[in-house]
All heavy atoms as an XYZ file, in Angstrom:
880
protein
N     110.461    118.941     76.676
C     109.683    118.164     75.726
C     108.663    117.354     76.443
O     109.039    116.522     77.316
C     110.644    117.339     74.861
C     109.947    116.498     73.843
S     111.071    115.768     72.722
C     112.295    114.987     73.730
N     107.407    117.527     76.185
C     106.343    116.783     76.822
C     106.277    115.311     76.358
O     106.617    115.079     75.107
C     105.029    117.472     76.599
N     105.943    114.399     77.203
C     105.854    113.007     76.726
C     104.845    112.907     75.586
O     103.739    113.435     75.639
C     105.353    112.151     77.931
N     105.256    112.142     74.557
C     104.388    111.925     73.424
C     104.340    113.041     72.450
O     103.788    112.908     71.317
N     105.028    114.151     72.691
C     105.072    115.245     71.814
C     106.202    115.045     70.736
O     107.142    114.378     70.971
C     105.337    116.572     72.536
N     105.998    115.630     69.600
C     107.031    115.599     68.604
C     108.123    116.624     69.001
O     107.833    117.722     69.338
C     106.408    115.963     67.220
O     105.346    115.175     66.889
C     107.520    115.983     66.153
N     109.367    116.121     68.975
C     110.484    117.016     69.428
C     110.588    118.208     68.454
O     110.491    118.076     67.260
C     111.696    116.111     69.339
C     111.202    114.716     69.233
C     109.848    114.806     68.701
N     110.824    119.343     69.054
C     111.069    120.521     68.189
C     112.498    120.490     67.642
O     113.327    119.669     68.071
C     110.878    121.808     69.037
O     111.985    121.939     69.977
N     112.816    121.402     66.765
C     114.179    121.496     66.242
C     115.174    121.646     67.356
O     116.259    121.092     67.341
C     114.273    122.575     65.182
C     115.661    122.725     64.632
N     116.214    121.826     63.773
C     116.623    123.729     64.859
C     117.483    122.244     63.431
N     117.683    123.334     64.086
N     114.892    122.585     68.261
C     115.704    122.847     69.395
C     115.904    121.611     70.327
O     117.031    121.287     70.755
C     115.215    123.994     70.306
C     115.353    125.330     69.577
O     116.193    125.483     68.602
O     114.735    126.284     69.997
N     114.776    120.898     70.486
C     114.909    119.659     71.320
C     115.776    118.602     70.652
O     116.594    117.964     71.322
C     113.522    119.066     71.529
C     112.624    119.845     72.468
O     113.189    120.571     73.287
O     111.385    119.760     72.334
N     115.623    118.418     69.317
C     116.461    117.512     68.622
C     117.894    117.878     68.678
O     118.779    117.001     68.821
C     115.986    117.412     67.157
C     114.663    116.808     66.858
C     114.281    117.003     65.403
C     114.569    115.411     67.355
N     118.206    119.173     68.601
C     119.604    119.576     68.688
C     120.197    119.291     70.078
O     121.318    118.881     70.155
C     119.717    121.033     68.331
C     121.181    121.578     68.319
C     122.031    120.831     67.280
O     121.577    120.351     66.255
O     123.275    120.664     67.629
N     119.368    119.586     71.099
C     119.807    119.260     72.461
C     120.035    117.773     72.622
O     121.011    117.361     73.299
C     118.794    119.737     73.478
C     118.763    121.290     73.609
C     117.664    121.725     74.552
C     117.553    123.226     74.545
N     116.457    123.726     75.338
N     119.196    116.916     72.124
C     119.382    115.493     72.143
C     120.620    115.055     71.481
O     121.334    114.251     72.025
C     118.159    114.771     71.532
C     116.834    114.781     72.363
C     115.700    114.266     71.452
C     116.966    113.945     73.597
N     120.907    115.629     70.327
C     122.146    115.291     69.607
C     123.372    115.704     70.396
O     124.334    114.895     70.491
C     122.191    115.992     68.232
C     121.197    115.319     67.224
C     121.317    116.003     65.821
N     120.259    115.499     64.976
C     119.195    116.196     64.664
N     118.952    117.372     65.130
N     118.312    115.663     63.860
N     123.364    116.884     71.006
C     124.438    117.391     71.813
C     124.679    116.465     73.025
O     125.823    116.129     73.356
C     124.216    118.790     72.237
C     124.337    119.777     71.110
C     123.978    121.228     71.527
O     123.627    121.461     72.649
N     124.007    122.142     70.587
N     123.594    116.137     73.688
C     123.656    115.227     74.850
C     124.259    113.838     74.485
O     125.086    113.318     75.163
C     122.306    115.080     75.554
N     123.793    113.297     73.366
C     124.344    112.020     72.928
C     125.784    112.161     72.545
O     126.587    111.215     72.871
C     123.488    111.526     71.682
N     126.192    113.185     71.885
C     127.563    113.389     71.525
C     128.439    113.519     72.796
O     129.509    112.877     72.914
C     127.742    114.640     70.735
C     129.182    114.817     70.171
O     129.691    113.823     69.660
O     129.718    115.952     70.314
N     127.961    114.283     73.817
C     128.755    114.443     75.038
C     128.815    113.097     75.788
O     129.939    112.758     76.321
C     128.100    115.504     75.936
N     127.783    112.320     75.832
C     127.767    110.979     76.483
C     128.728    110.072     75.803
O     129.498    109.347     76.456
C     126.349    110.420     76.490
N     128.787    110.077     74.484
C     129.697    109.232     73.751
C     131.150    109.614     74.023
O     131.987    108.639     74.213
C     129.462    109.337     72.186
O     128.073    108.968     71.946
C     130.350    108.460     71.440
N     131.417    110.882     74.041
C     132.780    111.292     74.410
C     133.176    110.978     75.822
O     134.337    110.626     76.110
C     132.932    112.814     74.201
C     132.878    113.212     72.751
C     132.901    114.721     72.590
C     132.815    115.085     71.097
N     132.707    116.481     70.866
N     132.213    110.950     76.739
C     132.538    110.624     78.169
C     132.653    109.140     78.395
O     133.326    108.776     79.436
C     131.446    111.186     79.048
N     132.179    108.324     77.552
C     132.177    106.885     77.729
C     133.559    106.349     77.931
O     133.842    105.610     78.835
C     131.460    106.184     76.562
C     131.452    104.657     76.623
C     130.745    104.173     77.904
C     130.859    104.130     75.372
N     134.497    106.728     77.048
C     135.915    106.242     77.138
C     136.533    106.526     78.471
O     137.135    105.693     79.089
N     136.384    107.793     78.957
C     136.956    108.167     80.235
C     136.321    107.402     81.391
O     136.968    106.922     82.308
C     136.889    109.635     80.493
C     137.455    110.171     81.808
C     138.891    109.773     81.894
C     137.253    111.623     81.928
N     134.995    107.262     81.325
C     134.249    106.558     82.374
C     134.668    105.140     82.426
O     134.886    104.564     83.546
C     132.748    106.665     82.129
N     134.881    104.460     81.298
C     135.303    103.082     81.309
C     136.771    103.011     81.831
O     137.074    102.075     82.605
C     135.188    102.490     79.935
C     135.914    101.169     79.791
C     133.752    102.341     79.547
N     137.632    103.966     81.472
C     139.002    103.957     81.902
C     139.135    103.991     83.380
O     139.925    103.241     83.962
C     139.702    105.163     81.263
C     141.165    105.320     81.686
C     142.068    104.197     81.106
C     141.687    106.686     81.164
N     138.395    104.887     84.106
C     138.551    105.127     85.516
C     137.661    104.243     86.360
O     137.771    104.234     87.597
C     138.444    106.595     85.903
C     139.457    107.425     85.156
C     137.000    107.076     85.626
N     136.720    103.531     85.822
C     135.775    102.777     86.654
C     136.392    101.454     87.156
O     137.233    100.850     86.474
C     134.501    102.473     85.891
O     134.742    101.643     84.792
N     135.958    101.017     88.298
C     136.449     99.711     88.790
C     135.907     98.578     87.909
O     134.884     98.718     87.258
C     135.886     99.645     90.195
C     134.854    100.696     90.275
C     135.022    101.661     89.231
N     136.560     97.500     87.990
C     136.242     96.321     87.108
C     134.728     95.869     87.350
O     134.095     95.496     86.347
C     137.150     95.132     87.475
C     136.976     93.999     86.521
C     137.453     94.242     85.138
O     138.422     95.018     84.946
O     136.815     93.761     84.182
N     134.250     95.975     88.540
C     132.903     95.489     88.895
C     131.843     96.310     88.097
O     130.818     95.730     87.759
C     132.677     95.678     90.374
C     131.386     95.251     90.936
C     131.484     95.069     92.395
C     130.758     96.223     93.093
N     130.689     95.998     94.516
N     132.102     97.524     87.691
C     131.111     98.319     87.075
C     131.452     98.705     85.621
O     130.631     99.207     84.888
C     130.851     99.651     87.801
O     132.083    100.352     87.929
C     130.293     99.440     89.205
N     132.686     98.383     85.190
C     133.173     98.733     83.884
C     132.238     98.354     82.754
O     131.869     99.103     81.918
C     134.547     98.255     83.692
C     135.255     98.756     82.428
C     136.739     98.365     82.395
N     137.336     99.103     83.504
C     138.307     98.574     84.226
N     138.779     97.409     84.016
N     138.862     99.262     85.236
N     131.903     97.073     82.723
C     131.057     96.589     81.632
C     129.661     97.123     81.616
O     128.999     97.304     80.626
N     129.184     97.458     82.812
C     127.827     97.954     82.932
C     127.674     99.456     82.453
O     126.605     99.912     82.153
C     127.239     97.855     84.306
C     127.021     96.410     84.777
C     126.607     96.393     86.272
C     125.912     95.870     83.905
N     128.756    100.143     82.448
C     128.745    101.556     81.939
C     128.286    101.589     80.529
O     127.346    102.346     80.138
C     130.090    102.222     82.119
C     130.380    102.464     83.584
C     130.167    103.577     81.392
C     131.722    102.924     83.918
N     128.833    100.739     79.705
C     128.462    100.594     78.322
C     127.033    100.175     78.214
O     126.223    100.716     77.410
C     129.351     99.778     77.542
C     129.113     99.681     76.024
C     130.125     98.825     75.268
N     131.504     99.293     75.438
C     132.054    100.342     74.889
N     131.323    101.084     74.081
N     133.299    100.656     75.086
N     126.600     99.190     79.025
C     125.265     98.690     79.000
C     124.262     99.730     79.409
O     123.067     99.631     79.000
C     125.121     97.423     79.860
C     125.813     96.228     79.249
C     125.674     95.000     80.148
O     124.599     94.806     80.701
O     126.650     94.226     80.195
N     124.637    100.640     80.210
C     123.696    101.704     80.657
C     123.680    102.866     79.591
O     122.638    103.456     79.435
C     124.146    102.251     82.015
N     124.814    103.147     78.956
C     124.884    104.234     78.075
C     124.335    103.957     76.647
O     123.562    104.684     76.059
C     126.281    104.781     77.982
C     126.457    105.956     76.993
C     125.692    107.164     77.509
C     127.944    106.282     76.888
N     124.706    102.775     76.148
C     124.360    102.510     74.747
C     122.786    102.445     74.539
O     122.288    103.070     73.544
C     125.031    101.177     74.237
C     124.454    100.746     72.947
C     126.559    101.439     74.186
N     122.081    101.843     75.441
C     120.606    101.882     75.213
C     120.028    103.339     75.267
O     119.054    103.665     74.544
C     120.012    101.075     76.356
C     121.105    100.129     76.710
C     122.381    100.897     76.539
N     120.639    104.194     76.037
C     120.158    105.613     76.147
C     120.524    106.302     74.766
O     119.738    107.117     74.304
C     120.823    106.335     77.285
C     120.143    105.860     78.573
C     120.594    106.761     79.782
N     119.987    106.187     80.985
C     118.893    106.685     81.537
N     118.298    107.720     81.003
N     118.410    106.202     82.667
N     121.692    105.977     74.212
C     121.952    106.541     72.928
C     120.983    106.049     71.893
O     120.571    106.819     70.979
C     123.427    106.240     72.558
C     124.524    106.896     73.392
C     125.864    106.307     73.047
C     124.559    108.386     73.327
N     120.699    104.810     71.882
C     119.771    104.193     70.944
C     118.369    104.833     71.143
O     117.698    105.099     70.138
C     119.727    102.659     71.068
C     121.015    102.036     70.640
C     121.115    100.565     71.054
O     120.211    100.081     71.782
O     122.010     99.861     70.528
N     118.042    105.033     72.368
C     116.699    105.679     72.696
C     116.675    107.127     72.123
O     115.701    107.531     71.508
C     116.482    105.719     74.175
C     115.169    106.279     74.653
C     113.980    105.469     74.472
C     114.973    107.548     75.088
C     112.738    106.027     74.873
C     113.800    108.072     75.501
C     112.654    107.306     75.427
O     111.475    107.830     75.720
N     117.808    107.801     72.223
C     117.887    109.167     71.700
C     117.705    109.071     70.150
O     117.021    109.923     69.572
C     119.242    109.767     72.081
O     119.296    109.871     73.476
C     119.394    111.195     71.525
N     118.386    108.110     69.564
C     118.244    107.995     68.093
C     116.813    107.750     67.705
O     116.330    108.255     66.660
C     119.172    106.850     67.608
C     120.637    107.130     67.684
C     121.530    105.893     67.330
O     120.955    104.841     67.015
O     122.698    106.030     67.516
N     116.075    106.974     68.452
C     114.696    106.676     68.142
C     113.888    107.996     68.246
O     113.022    108.304     67.412
C     114.060    105.681     69.183
C     114.467    104.228     69.016
C     113.945    103.383     70.111
C     113.981    103.698     67.639
N     114.187    108.799     69.270
C     113.502    110.068     69.440
C     113.802    111.019     68.229
O     112.916    111.675     67.727
C     113.860    110.744     70.752
C     113.312    110.126     71.971
C     113.932    110.734     73.231
C     111.785    110.217     72.036
N     115.049    111.127     67.949
C     115.513    111.996     66.846
C     114.934    111.558     65.517
O     114.418    112.371     64.717
C     117.019    112.103     66.759
C     117.466    112.850     65.525
C     117.602    112.750     67.983
N     114.840    110.264     65.227
C     114.331    109.729     64.004
C     112.869    110.034     63.883
O     112.316    110.188     62.801
C     114.612    108.218     63.822
N     112.149    109.987     65.028
C     110.763    110.269     65.035
C     109.873    109.227     64.378
O     108.677    109.468     64.128
N     110.397    108.033     64.229
C     109.633    106.955     63.573
C     109.207    105.821     64.536
O     108.550    104.843     64.094
C     110.442    106.467     62.417
C     110.724    107.498     61.329
C     111.682    106.986     60.275
O     112.041    105.830     60.272
O     112.053    107.817     59.443
N     109.643    105.844     65.775
C     109.335    104.766     66.705
C     107.903    104.831     67.187
O     107.308    105.905     67.301
C     110.319    104.846     67.889
N     107.350    103.645     67.407
C     106.033    103.584     68.011
C     106.169    103.891     69.491
O     107.216    103.744     70.101
C     105.373    102.191     67.779
O     106.162    101.263     68.508
C     105.350    101.824     66.315
N     105.033    104.157     70.102
C     104.986    104.376     71.548
C     105.446    103.145     72.307
O     106.112    103.219     73.328
C     103.631    104.834     72.010
C     103.648    105.421     73.410
C     102.374    106.208     73.738
O     101.807    106.794     72.845
O     102.020    106.172     74.924
N     105.107    101.999     71.751
C     105.431    100.678     72.405
C     106.967    100.535     72.353
O     107.605    100.139     73.365
C     104.781     99.566     71.625
C     105.064     98.185     72.253
C     104.397     97.099     71.521
O     103.141     96.952     71.713
O     105.042     96.381     70.784
N     107.605    100.853     71.216
C     109.036    100.780     71.117
C     109.726    101.718     72.100
O     110.716    101.360     72.733
C     109.531    101.104     69.655
C     109.151    100.041     68.657
C     109.470    100.503     67.265
O     109.084    101.569     66.869
O     110.203     99.713     66.543
N     109.218    102.939     72.103
C     109.777    103.931     73.063
C     109.674    103.453     74.500
O     110.653    103.577     75.299
C     109.140    105.285     72.862
C     109.423    106.015     71.561
C     108.604    107.267     71.443
C     110.929    106.314     71.446
N     108.488    102.932     74.892
C     108.297    102.498     76.248
C     109.208    101.344     76.578
O     109.853    101.260     77.670
C     106.870    101.970     76.440
C     105.877    103.164     76.530
O     106.329    104.324     76.695
O     104.639    102.920     76.457
N     109.379    100.369     75.674
C     110.213     99.157     75.891
C     111.637     99.600     76.052
O     112.386     99.243     77.017
C     110.076     98.170     74.723
C     110.934     96.899     74.972
C     110.865     95.915     73.795
N     111.399     96.480     72.576
C     110.729     96.753     71.522
N     109.434     96.627     71.430
N     111.338     97.324     70.436
N     112.069    100.476     75.193
C     113.475    101.009     75.213
C     113.768    101.815     76.506
O     114.845    101.736     77.086
C     113.863    101.737     73.960
C     114.146    100.881     72.832
O     115.185    100.243     72.777
N     113.232    100.755     71.874
N     112.791    102.607     76.878
C     112.942    103.413     78.128
C     113.076    102.485     79.316
O     113.877    102.726     80.273
C     111.726    104.346     78.296
C     111.947    105.168     79.506
C     111.151    105.172     80.662
C     112.969    106.205     79.746
N     111.611    106.090     81.577
C     112.715    106.703     81.042
C     114.015    106.697     78.967
C     113.529    107.690     81.599
C     114.804    107.666     79.527
C     114.559    108.202     80.808
N     112.259    101.425     79.388
C     112.384    100.445     80.508
C     113.752     99.846     80.554
O     114.322     99.690     81.647
C     111.337     99.390     80.409
C     109.934     99.834     80.889
C     108.975     98.656     81.075
N     108.769     97.874     79.875
C     107.963     98.163     78.881
N     107.204     99.214     78.926
N     107.863     97.335     77.841
N     114.288     99.455     79.416
C     115.638     98.903     79.393
C     116.645     99.966     79.857
O     117.486     99.613     80.664
C     116.015     98.480     77.910
C     115.176     97.261     77.529
C     117.509     98.146     77.795
C     115.234     96.921     76.047
N     116.504    101.178     79.448
C     117.416    102.240     79.926
C     117.374    102.375     81.432
O     118.408    102.495     82.114
C     116.997    103.560     79.325
S     117.318    103.755     77.554
N     116.185    102.377     81.988
C     116.051    102.545     83.445
C     116.573    101.338     84.197
O     117.199    101.530     85.225
C     114.547    102.821     83.769
C     114.071    104.132     83.314
C     114.878    105.287     83.904
O     115.824    105.831     83.245
N     114.602    105.627     85.104
N     116.277    100.133     83.734
C     116.763     98.927     84.441
C     118.292     98.932     84.482
O     118.915     98.626     85.457
C     116.203     97.684     83.730
C     114.786     97.457     84.034
C     114.210     96.309     83.124
O     114.995     95.555     82.521
O     112.964     96.218     83.074
N     118.904     99.204     83.296
C     120.406     99.208     83.175
C     120.936    100.293     84.107
O     121.971    100.077     84.810
C     120.906     99.397     81.826
C     120.581     98.175     80.909
O     120.116     97.187     81.371
N     120.841     98.298     79.627
N     120.356    101.458     84.089
C     120.855    102.607     84.886
C     120.782    102.226     86.388
O     121.689    102.499     87.169
C     119.991    103.866     84.617
C     120.174    104.865     85.631
C     121.318    105.691     85.787
C     119.180    105.153     86.626
C     121.538    106.630     86.757
C     119.332    106.114     87.633
C     120.517    106.828     87.679
O     120.677    107.696     88.634
N     119.605    101.683     86.771
C     119.454    101.333     88.235
C     120.409    100.286     88.687
O     120.918    100.356     89.764
C     117.988    100.996     88.480
C     117.031    102.144     88.354
C     115.624    101.796     88.726
N     115.577    101.655     90.151
C     114.562    101.197     90.768
N     113.510    100.809     90.139
N     114.556    101.082     92.128
N     120.700     99.332     87.789
C     121.638     98.280     88.150
C     123.069     98.906     88.353
O     123.739     98.626     89.339
C     121.703     97.214     87.079
O     120.360     96.609     86.984
C     122.756     96.090     87.405
N     123.437     99.760     87.347
C     124.771    100.395     87.432
C     124.839    101.260     88.671
O     125.839    101.251     89.430
C     125.027    101.197     86.181
C     126.357    102.010     86.176
C     127.514    101.132     86.296
C     126.383    102.826     84.895
N     123.812    102.054     88.935
C     123.806    102.945     90.043
C     123.959    102.215     91.372
O     124.705    102.615     92.252
C     122.490    103.813     90.089
C     122.422    104.795     91.164
C     121.134    105.616     91.065
N     121.028    106.605     92.033
C     120.500    106.442     93.233
N     119.985    105.298     93.531
N     120.500    107.474     94.071
N     123.265    101.067     91.499
C     123.344    100.311     92.757
C     124.723     99.746     92.960
O     125.263     99.815     94.031
C     122.287     99.145     92.777
N     125.329     99.260     91.823
C     126.711     98.738     91.994
C     127.737     99.889     92.271
O     128.645     99.665     93.066
C     127.092     98.025     90.681
C     126.478     96.652     90.498
C     126.757     96.145     89.039
C     126.963     95.676     91.527
N     127.572    101.033     91.640
C     128.457    102.142     91.956
C     128.298    102.595     93.405
O     129.311    102.857     94.100
C     128.087    103.252     91.056
C     128.554    103.043     89.577
S     128.042    104.299     88.383
C     128.916    105.706     89.001
N     127.042    102.714     93.937
C     126.889    103.114     95.246
C     127.492    102.068     96.264
O     128.111    102.444     97.269
C     125.409    103.315     95.591
C     124.771    104.531     94.898
C     123.343    104.672     95.258
N     123.186    104.882     96.709
C     123.282    106.052     97.367
N     123.600    107.132     96.702
N     123.116    106.141     98.641
N     127.334    100.855     95.905
C     127.946     99.780     96.741
C     129.410     99.836     96.709
O     130.161     99.805     97.783
C     127.485     98.376     96.282
C     127.973     97.249     97.141
O     127.628     97.249     98.342
O     128.717     96.410     96.610
N     130.012    100.049     95.526
C     131.489    100.189     95.428
C     131.979    101.368     96.193
O     133.092    101.319     96.733
C     131.858    100.344     93.907
C     133.350    100.456     93.707
O     134.010     99.371     93.970
O     133.814    101.474     93.327
N     131.244    102.476     96.206
C     131.650    103.678     97.026
C     131.385    103.593     98.451
O     131.737    104.457     99.208
C     131.024    104.896     96.368
C     131.468    105.244     94.952
C     130.507    106.296     94.344
C     132.907    105.677     94.934
N     130.700    102.526     98.898
C     130.409    102.397    100.285
C     129.170    103.160    100.732
O     128.912    103.293    101.919
N     128.468    103.758     99.827
C     127.270    104.568    100.223
C     126.152    103.734    100.828
O     125.363    104.234    101.629
C     126.734    105.332     99.019
C     127.582    106.439     98.526
C     127.443    106.905     97.257
C     128.556    106.999     99.317
C     128.239    107.956     96.790
C     129.383    108.006     98.836
C     129.247    108.446     97.584
N     126.033    102.510    100.442
C     125.016    101.624    100.908
C     125.599    100.468    101.746
O     125.152     99.315    101.674
C     124.162    101.072     99.720
C     123.464    102.157     98.885
O     123.047    103.095     99.559
O     123.394    102.039     97.706
N     126.562    100.864    102.515
C     127.312     99.803    103.296
C     126.383     99.004    104.221
O     126.528     97.829    104.436
C     128.412    100.456    104.163
N     125.347     99.666    104.719
C     124.423     98.928    105.597
C     123.572     97.937    104.888
O     123.101     96.966    105.503
C     123.487     99.971    106.298
C     124.196    100.907    107.259
C     124.907    100.143    108.388
O     124.327     99.220    108.992
O     126.096    100.413    108.662
N     123.487     98.001    103.518
C     122.712     97.026    102.836
C     123.336     95.668    102.926
O     122.683     94.666    103.034
C     122.579     97.386    101.329
C     121.650     98.578    101.171
O     120.867     98.926    102.001
N     121.692     99.151     99.985
N     124.694     95.589    102.893
C     125.372     94.320    103.040
C     125.117     93.752    104.426
O     124.922     92.549    104.580
C     126.885     94.465    102.773
C     127.608     93.168    102.923
C     127.188     92.087    101.972
O     126.655     92.386    100.892
O     127.248     90.939    102.391
N     125.176     94.601    105.437
C     124.850     94.174    106.809
C     123.441     93.549    106.896
O     123.245     92.505    107.460
C     125.023     95.281    107.789
C     124.512     94.922    109.186
C     125.253     94.140    110.044
C     123.238     95.366    109.584
C     124.773     93.831    111.309
C     122.733     95.034    110.807
C     123.566     94.228    111.666
N     122.505     94.283    106.263
C     121.133     93.762    106.346
C     120.974     92.475    105.560
O     120.281     91.511    106.014
C     120.227     94.776    105.746
C     119.877     96.008    106.613
C     119.119     97.013    105.846
C     119.197     95.603    107.854
N     121.646     92.321    104.457
C     121.597     91.087    103.710
C     122.111     89.912    104.521
O     121.476     88.845    104.569
C     122.420     91.186    102.445
C     121.676     91.806    101.212
C     122.434     91.520     99.892
N     123.710     92.244     99.841
C     123.814     93.504     99.448
N     122.732     94.145     99.050
N     125.022     94.051     99.345
N     123.296     90.171    105.195
C     123.783     89.112    106.058
C     122.888     88.789    107.254
O     122.688     87.668    107.691
C     125.175     89.456    106.551
C     126.200     89.229    105.470
C     127.652     89.413    105.903
N     127.953     90.863    105.806
C     128.458     91.605    106.825
N     128.734     90.964    108.021
N     128.668     92.852    106.681
N     122.337     89.872    107.824
C     121.507     89.762    109.038
C     120.229     89.036    108.729
O     119.693     88.267    109.544
C     121.191     91.117    109.628
N     119.701     89.150    107.506
C     118.421     88.516    107.150
C     118.618     87.200    106.501
O     117.630     86.537    106.209
C     117.657     89.455    106.233
C     117.260     90.849    106.866
C     116.653     91.761    105.873
C     116.338     90.668    108.051
N     119.802     86.730    106.274
C     120.093     85.414    105.705
C     120.026     84.366    106.795
O     120.747     84.466    107.774
C     121.458     85.383    105.000
O     121.471     86.355    103.961
C     121.745     83.992    104.401
N     119.129     83.365    106.624
C     119.055     82.316    107.697
C     120.400     81.671    107.882
O     121.122     81.344    106.911
C     118.039     81.323    107.139
C     117.282     82.087    106.051
C     118.256     83.091    105.538
N     120.745     81.440    109.149
C     121.988     80.740    109.464
C     121.670     79.522    110.301
O     120.703     79.539    111.062
C     122.896     81.661    110.226
C     123.421     82.834    109.366
C     124.245     83.722    110.210
N     123.366     84.487    111.051
C     123.525     85.704    111.547
N     124.638     86.339    111.223
N     122.665     86.296    112.278
N     122.520     78.531    110.230
C     122.323     77.322    111.071
C     122.411     77.727    112.549
O     123.165     78.593    112.918
C     123.374     76.390    110.606
C     124.410     77.194    109.923
C     123.738     78.420    109.443
N     121.609     77.004    113.401
C     121.710     77.176    114.791
C     123.099     76.750    115.302
O     123.583     75.688    114.892
C     120.641     76.312    115.526
C     119.224     76.796    115.255
C     118.757     77.906    116.167
O     119.346     78.011    117.319
O     117.984     78.761    115.768
N     123.662     77.531    116.169
C     124.973     77.204    116.742
C     124.853     76.721    118.140
O     125.861     76.191    118.723
C     125.940     78.377    116.638
C     126.333     78.634    115.209
C     125.470     79.606    117.344
N     123.694     76.840    118.755
C     123.531     76.295    120.110
C     123.973     77.230    121.184
O     123.895     76.870    122.336
N     124.452     78.423    120.814
C     124.935     79.318    121.870
C     124.395     80.706    121.559
O     124.243     81.095    120.358
C     126.468     79.423    121.908
C     127.182     78.240    122.337
C     128.604     78.316    122.298
N     129.104     79.713    122.371
C     130.347     80.047    122.762
N     131.132     79.156    123.060
N     130.737     81.315    122.756
N     124.145     81.461    122.620
C     123.665     82.846    122.424
C     124.897     83.754    122.673
O     125.832     83.350    123.354
C     122.556     83.142    123.366
N     124.806     84.909    122.175
C     125.845     85.917    122.453
C     125.942     86.084    123.968
O     124.981     86.250    124.657
C     125.571     87.264    121.768
C     125.571     87.077    120.290
C     126.539     88.348    122.238
C     125.175     88.300    119.513
N     127.162     86.031    124.470
C     127.400     86.201    125.929
C     127.470     84.896    126.694
O     127.913     84.874    127.817
N     127.115     83.810    126.008
C     127.301     82.455    126.732
C     128.796     82.122    126.779
O     129.508     82.352    125.795
C     126.591     81.396    125.963
C     125.088     81.390    126.115
O     124.584     82.240    126.905
O     124.375     80.656    125.405
N     129.252     81.675    127.854
C     130.679     81.421    128.011
C     131.019     80.073    127.779
O     131.532     79.340    127.103
């Protein structure tokens, strides 16, 4: 489906099926997710379902669609970053955060006895 185009009957059916599958998967995802990401799963999924409803209804303005899409993307990126961190995929990011955080001078260099 091209951006700004009216969804075809087939597109609408695919959107409905995807929304239904996502709703069914939500419970399992919440069940098995760690506490740190559990609440964000719903925050990432529900706006996407609402966005799908806007598309299916066909009555939203372009401004509404853009605003809702930005919310979907922000929530998804936040959840994705937390999941990657939880899985250790971005382990070096924590090292970099610590390395770049100013620390008080201790008066000794590494190797000083």
